[in-house]
N, C-alpha and C positions, 0 to 999 in steps of 0.2 A: 660193276660200272662206277665211273668217280662222278661226285656229286657234280661238281664244274669245271668245265673244260677251258683251255687257255684260248680266248678267242685270236682269230687272225687280224692281224692290222693294229694291235692293241697299241697304245699310246704310251710308252713306258717313260716318260718325262717326271711323271707324278704318281704317288699311290692312289687308286681309286678309294672313294668313300666305301666303308666296309661298316657292317652291323658289329662287328666284333673285332679284339685284337688277335693277332695272329695265332697265338697258343689256342684262344679259346675259338677261333675259327676254325681251327684243325679237328679240333673235338666235336663242333656242331656238325661239319661237313662227314666225320667218321661217323657218326651217329646216323645223319641223314642216309649215307650208302649204304648202311646196315638197314634202314627202313625201305631202302629202293626208292627214294625221292631226288629226281634229277633236277635242280634249280641252278639256271644260270643268271645270276645277276648283273655280270659283267656286260658294259657297253665296251664295243668295238669301233675303231677307225676304219672306215674303207673308203676306197677311192674309185669312182665313177669316171673310167675313161673317156665316154663320150661326152658327157657334161663337164669334164675335167674339174672336178670339184670332189672333196673330202665330205663325206656323210659319216652318219651314225648308225651301228645296227645294233638292235636289240632283241630278245629273245624272252617272250610271254612263256613262263613256265614255272613248274613245281607241282605242289600236291600235298597229299596228305596221308596217313595212318592215323589211327585213334588218338595216340599219345604225343603226336609229333607231325609240325607240317612247316612247309617254308614255301614262299609265293613269291613271284616278282611279275608286276605288270607295268606299263608303259601309258604316259598320257604325253599333253602338251603343256605348255608352263600355264595355262588355266584351268588345268586338270581336267580339260576333255577330251574325249576319245579321238584314237588315232584308228586310221586305217591299216589291217596288217597287209605287209606285202604279199605275205601265202601263209596260208595255214599249215600247220603239221600234224599227218596222222602218224599213229605209231604202234604198233604191236604191244607196246607196253603201257602203261599207266603212270602217272606221277611224273611226267617228264616234258619234252617240250611242246608247246603248242602254237605258237604262230610266230613269224620273223617281222618286225618291224623296222623301217628305214627312214631317216627324217634328218634334217638338219640341226634339230634341237629336240631332246627328248628330257622327261621327266620320269625317272625310276621311282617306284612305289613298292619295296620289299616287307615283307613280314615274315618272321619266324616265330613259331609257337611251340609250345611246350604244355601240353596240357590248357591249362586256359591261363597261361601268361605268355606275354606278346614284348616281342620288339619290333620295332617299324624304324625304316630308314626312307626318308624322300630325298632323293638329290636330283639335281639338275645338270643336264651335260648339253654343250655347246660344242662348235667344231671351230676353231681359231682355223680361216683358211689363210694358206700360206702364200708367199710370193711366188712367182712361176718357175717351176724345178725344186719346190722344195715342198715337205712334207707337211701336213696339216697336224694339229694336235688338238687331243680333247680338254676341255675346260670344264673342271666339276666343281659343283658347290652344294653343300649340305643345305636343303632347306628346313630338315625339320628330323629330327632323331630321339625317339622313347624308347626307353628299356623297362624291361619289368613292368608294362602294363597288365592290368588284371580286366578279365571279362567274365562275370561267374555266370557262364552258360556254358552247355555243352554243346558245340556248333556240330559237333559230328554224330549226335546220338538224338536224345529225344525232343532238343530244342535247335535241332538242324533248320527249322523253318526261319531263324531268326537270322542265319547267315546271309549277309551282303543289305543287313539294314542297320545294323550297330559296329560301334570301332570301340576298342578298349580306350581305358581311360587312364593316363600318364602324369604322374608326379613327380617332381623334382627333389632333392634329398632334403630339402628343408620343409617336404608336405605340401608343398603350395601345387597346384595344377598346372599343367602344362597344356597348352593350348595348341591343338591341330590346325594348322593354315586352314580356313574354311573352304578354298579351292579345291582343297585334296582331299575332302571329307568322301566325298563319292566313290572316287578311284580308290581310295583306301579301305572300304567298305568292300569292294569287289575283291582286293587282294585278301582282305581277312578271310572271304568266303574261299579262296582258292587254298590258303593255308589249312582249311578246314575240311575241304573236297576230298576227303577218302576215295582213292582211285580214281583221281581227276584224268580225264581225256579231253576237255574243252578250254579255251581260253575265256578268261572272266570279264574282260574289259576293252582288249582291241577289237574290232570289230571289222566287218566285210567292207570293201572298198564302195561299194553301192550304197549299204547304209549309210556309212560317213558323208558321202556326196546328198544322199537325201537330208542328211540332218542338216549340212551347211545348208542347202537352198530353202529349209524350213525356218532356220535360226533357233532349232530345238536343243537347248543346253541336256545332255545326258544325265539323269537323275536315278539311283537306285530305288527298287520299287518297294513299296511296303510301309507299314505305318509304325510310327515312334513306339517303342516300348520301353517303359520307365524301368529302370534299374539302379541299384545303388552304386557299384562300381563299371557301369558303362552309359557310353555317351552315345543318345540314339537322337538321330535326327529326322 
């Protein structure tokens, strides 16, 4: 089973943001395929016939085995939860978990090899076309972190910390690279997904009724848990 599929309605005008260069990406996908992890970070362009507009489609997906994990989820431009269109139940694990449809999406992708993490946060919008023309996806990278370290085994004895912390990233000069604060909460969820062995559920997209209740109560979603001090981890 391939690690990622070619989405329908994909905008071919520009290369989408990616965590890795093409050669490295192929090696990553081959290793994930061997581990039985299906992650679909691509955002596709779809057309709603009744509404006569183009929209974006994302699939929260992924999971982990002990040594490796990959996960992608989605939020709005403020980092808040979005309601899924539908959840996906599967006979397998570490695959697709829920579908989201929106006019704008922020994808949060995490790739983990043991305690080393790569992160990509990208914003997607739809350029609505003139009548009779096809829309386009406009993509912009908001944050990219490479080879971040988190000195905890979130798949083993310290899995209780999953969802509470994020890796720490540095540039080539050794200076800390700050994660945009509005996306720390959703990144915690994606890190948890990338360490969720045999994952069968979504970690950030929420049910429509829950999203409606949150909006009515004006509650901003946050991850649960107390801060945990760590030399190479960021705790919030």
